[in-house]
N, C-alpha and C positions, 0 to 999 in steps of 0.2 A: 411507438411502442413495439417491442420485440416479443415474439411468441415464447412461452415457457413450456416446460414439460406438461403443464395442465391444458394447453392449447392444442394438443396433438394426441392422436390415438397410439398409445405405447403398449397396449395389452399384448404380452407374451413375445414382444420384439427383443431383439438383440441390439443393445445400446451402448455406443462408445461415449464415454463420459470423460472430458477433460477436467481434471481437478488441479488445485494448487497444492501439492504436497512438499513444496520446497520448504521443509522444516529444519530448524537448528537441531544439530546433534553434538553430544560430546565425543571425546576420543574413543569411547567403547561402544559407539554407535547407539546410545540411548538417546531418544528424542527428548529435548529438553523443553520443548513448547509445543503442545498438541493443538493450538488454537486453529490452524488451517485444516487439520484433519477433521476436528469436531465441526467445522463450518461445512464440510462437504455431507455430513450425515443425513439432514433432512431430504436432499435430493436423492441420495442412495436409498433411504427408506421408502420414499415414494415409489421409485423404481421397483423395489422389491414387492411393494403392495400390488403393483401392476403386473406381476409375474414376468418381469423383464430378466433377460440374462445380461449382466452388467459387465462390461469391460472398461476398467479405469485406466487412465494414463495421466502422466504428470512428468515434469523435470524435477531435478533436484541439483542444486548447486551449478557449477559451470565446468563440466568435464570437457568442453571444447571438442565434442564430437567423436570422442572415442571412449571405449568401455574403460571405466576405472572403478574397481571394486568398492572404494570408499564412497562412491556416489550411487550405489545400488539402492533401490527403493525397498528392499526386503524388509528393513526395520519398520516401514510404513505398513507393508502388508501384515505383519505381526501385530502392530498397534491397532490397525483397522479391525483384524479378527477379534482382538480383545473387546473393542468398543462395541462391535455389532453382535458379538456372542456367536459368531459363525465364521468358518473358515473363508479366507480370502486366498484364492489360488494364485500363486506367483509365477509369471512367465519368466523364462530365462532371457528373453529377448523382447524386441519390439514388433518387428515385422517378419521375424525368422520362422524357422520350422516350429519351434516350441509354442511360440505365440499363436501361430496359425492353427496348430492342431488343437491347442487348449481351447481357442475361440471357437473353433468348429464344433467341438464337442461340449461346450458350455450350455447347460440346460437352464430353463426359467428358475428364477430364484437363486442362481448361483452367481458368484462375483469373482472376477479375476482382476489382477493388476499387471499391467505390462511393465517391462523394465524402463528405466529412465530415458525418455524420448531424446534427450539431449546427448545420448551415447552416439546419435547419428548427426553428422554435420548437416544433413539434409533438412533436419528439423528447424534449425534456425535460418537456413536458406529458403525455407518455405517451398521446398522442392516438390513440384507437382506429382512426380512419380512416387515419391515416398508417402505424400498425402493420400494418394490414391490406393496405395497398399494398406495404409492404416485404415482407411475408410472401408476397405473390402472386408474387414473383420466383423462389421455390424450392418444394421438397417437403418439407425438413426443416430444422430450426433448430438450431445448435450454439452454445452460449454458452461462450466461452473467455476472456471479459474479466473476470478476478477484480477487476481494479482498478475496475471499474464495477458490480460485482455488488450494491453497497449502494444503487445508484440504481434507482428504478422508472421507467425510461425506455422509450420505445416499442422501441428495438433490444435493451434487456437484459431486458425483461420482457413488454412488450405483444405482441410477435410470437408469444410462446408460447401465446396463445390460439387462434391460426390455424394452427399447424403443430406436429407432433410435436417436442418440445424436449428435448434431452440436453446433457450437458456435454462439453467437450473435455478433453484430458489435463492442460492447465495447471490448470483449475479443480478437476479431480479430485485432482491433487497438492496443491494448496493446502488442500483440505478435509481430506485425509488428514493432512498434516503439522501444521496448526493444530489440527485436531480431536483427534489423538492426543495432542498436547502438553497440551491443555486438559483433556481427558476422562480421560486415562489416563497421567498423566506418571510417569516414573521419578523417584523422590525422592533427594535434596532437589530441589524445584522453586523456582527462583528467577526472579522477574520484575524487569526494570529498566525504570522508567518515567521518560522524560525529556520534553522538549518545553517549550514557553513556558507553557501555562496548565493550571490544574487543571480549569477548566471543560470542556476538550476530553476530559479523562480521568476524570471522576467515575465514570461508569458502569463503565469498565474497573478502575478501583481497587476499587470496590464488588465486582465480579465476581471479580476476582483474589484479594481477601482471603478469598473462600470456598475457594480452590483452592491457593494457593501456601504454601510454608513460609517464604520470605523475600521481601520487596518492598524494592527499592532505589529511592529517589526522588532524582533529580537535575534538572538543567535549570532553566528559569525557575520552574516550579511549586514547587520546593523554598522558594522565598522566602515563598509563601503559607503554607507550613507553619510557617517561622520566625516569621512575623508573628502566626500564630495562637497562639503560645506566648508573645507579648508582646515579642518583640524587634525592634530597630530593623533595617530592610532597606535603608535609604538610598533611592536611586532605582532600585532593582531591580524588575523586573516583579513586580507583586504584585496579586491580585485580592481587594480588601478585602471584596467581598460573598461570598467563598467561604471565609472564615475559620472559619465554623461547620462546613462540609463537611470542611475539613482536620482539625479537632478530632474530628468524628464518625469519620473514617477512622482516626486514631490510636487512638481508643477502642475501635473495632471490631476492629483488629489486636490490641490487647491481650486483648480478650475471646476472639478466636479462637486466640490463642497464635501469632499470626504475627509473625515478627521484621521490623518496619518500621524500615528504616535510612535516616536523613536525612544529608546531608553534615555533617561536623564542622568543615570549614573551607572557605573559598570564595575564588576569584580574582576580585577586584574591579577595575574600571577607572574612571578619571575620566569618560570620555565614551564614547559609542556610535561608535567608529571604530577601525579596525584597529590603528593605532599608538599608541593612547592609553596613558597612564602606568598601570601596573597593580601590584598588590601581593596577597599571600595573607594572609587574616586568619581568625581563628576565626568560627564561624557566629553567635556572639552579639555580635561586635564589628564589625560592618559600619559603616563611617563614613557619616554623615548624607548627605554629598553625592557618595558613590561608588555604583557600580552592580555587582551580582554578574553575572559572565559565565561562570564555570566552576567546576567542583568543584576543591577544593585538593588538594595531594599526599597529606595524611593520609586524606582521603576516598578517593581513588584506591586507597590501600592496603587501607583497610577494605572497600571495594566488591570489589576484586580477591580478598581472602580468601574473601569469601562466595561469589563466582562460582566459585572453585576447588573449593569443596565440592559444587557442584551436579552433578546428573545430567540436568536439563532446564533450559534457560533460554530465556526469551522476552524480546526487548529491543525496546521500542518508544519512540523519541524520544531525540535526543541529550542528553548531560547538560551541554552548554555551548553557547557561541555558536560552533559549529565552523567556521563559514564564515570566521571571523578566525583565522589561524593561532596566534596567542598564546593564544587561548581554545579551541583544538581539542584541547589536551593530555588532558584528562578522557575525552573521547569516543574519542579514538585509543587511549587506554590500555585502555578497556573492550573496544574492538574486538580489541586484541592479545591480552588475556587470554581472550576467548571463542575466539580462533583456536588456542589452546593446549591448551584443557581436553578431556578425554575425556567429552563429554556431547552431548545433542542440543541444538544451538544454532539458535533461530529468530529471525529478524529481521523485525520487522513492517513492512516497507516504508517509504515515504515518506523523511524526513530520515535515519532510522537506517541504511536501505539505502544511501542516498547516501554517508553517512560511511564505512561498511564498504568500499564501492567505492573511495572516495577513497583509503582506507588500503591498497588492493590486496588485501583479505583475504577477498573474496567466495567464493573457492573453498575456504576453510577453515570455512565455515559449513554446518550441515545443510541449512538452507532459508532463503532470502531471499524473502520475499513480495512479489509484484508490485503489492500493493494496499495503500496506507497507510490510507485511510479505511475500507476494506473490512475489512482484518484487524483494525482497532480495533473496528468494530462486531461482528465475529465473536467477538473476545476478550470483548466486553462480554455475548455471549450474545443478540444480536439476531438476528432472521431477516433474511437478505438477499434482497431480491425477485428479484434475478437468479439466485438459487439456488432459491428456493421454487417458482418458475414451472416447473421442470424436471420431467420424469416420474420417478416413484419407481421403484425397482427392484422 
């Protein structure tokens, strides 16, 4: 167990908080989804209650180590000011004169936000000198950026060398929800894996086959499993170099007594475009010049029945090309079933979280992870650098 903000004396201290403010914005720099900002509020409010001077930092997008105004965190400072009802001071840089001066003058109860840490190449290199400069702004470090916890960067791991480091409430909640589901699930335990590629999920499949009762596989990676059994997949996404891994996964499931369920039918389209001609075919009968984009109606029924039996469900990755309405049927159906069952339902961030939100069902889930990549690596049993570096209880 890692220490949290509650396990350390923070009264009146200057605190550096790593948040995940990597939020989507439109062309006019309006934030289109504030989920990640709202997720940071409980920790910020707790620090305010303890008279801390708060220095927030985050990355946004991939500016590749140079200043690019379109990746500025200024819109986040404005949004935070609105939500908190108090001014969030914006620094013009990260470890430059402006940031240092503002940090030095910051009083208890005040909040400032540093500019995008990824404007410095040293951030992603986890450069020790950069981490030390960043740490010198404060007396305590709090990591609350679960979405970046799988990265060993200066602001997620490096600073912990120079400051006492604890987690915020968001990371605590993520570790509790994901940890309980994986290590101590109420059974039956069902996992639903989707997304495009088997290669992204090999470690997760392997790890889950040790723990789950049922594994449902949909999305683009199902076609690699079909091909591994010698069937035509047409123009569907398929990783020919991963056929052996798909076979191994099926063999392991059999050996472990895990019910591995693949689609029995698939909705195929002529071309990769929203209004393409489409039809549903059996999984063994995908036409040579068509492409699979969603699970079919029979598969929706089979998957739904398995999910209804569950007491714990983890879902990572959409089961179809949900960005196109005609191929979002399977993914939306899964979201609706999860919203109605009496079970612990955990959505593993990324596209599955986006799909649940798009369907307006986020408040019906037990937990929606704020980190796609981080939750995947956690499910895989990997150590996350941004968590490992924190003080143990």
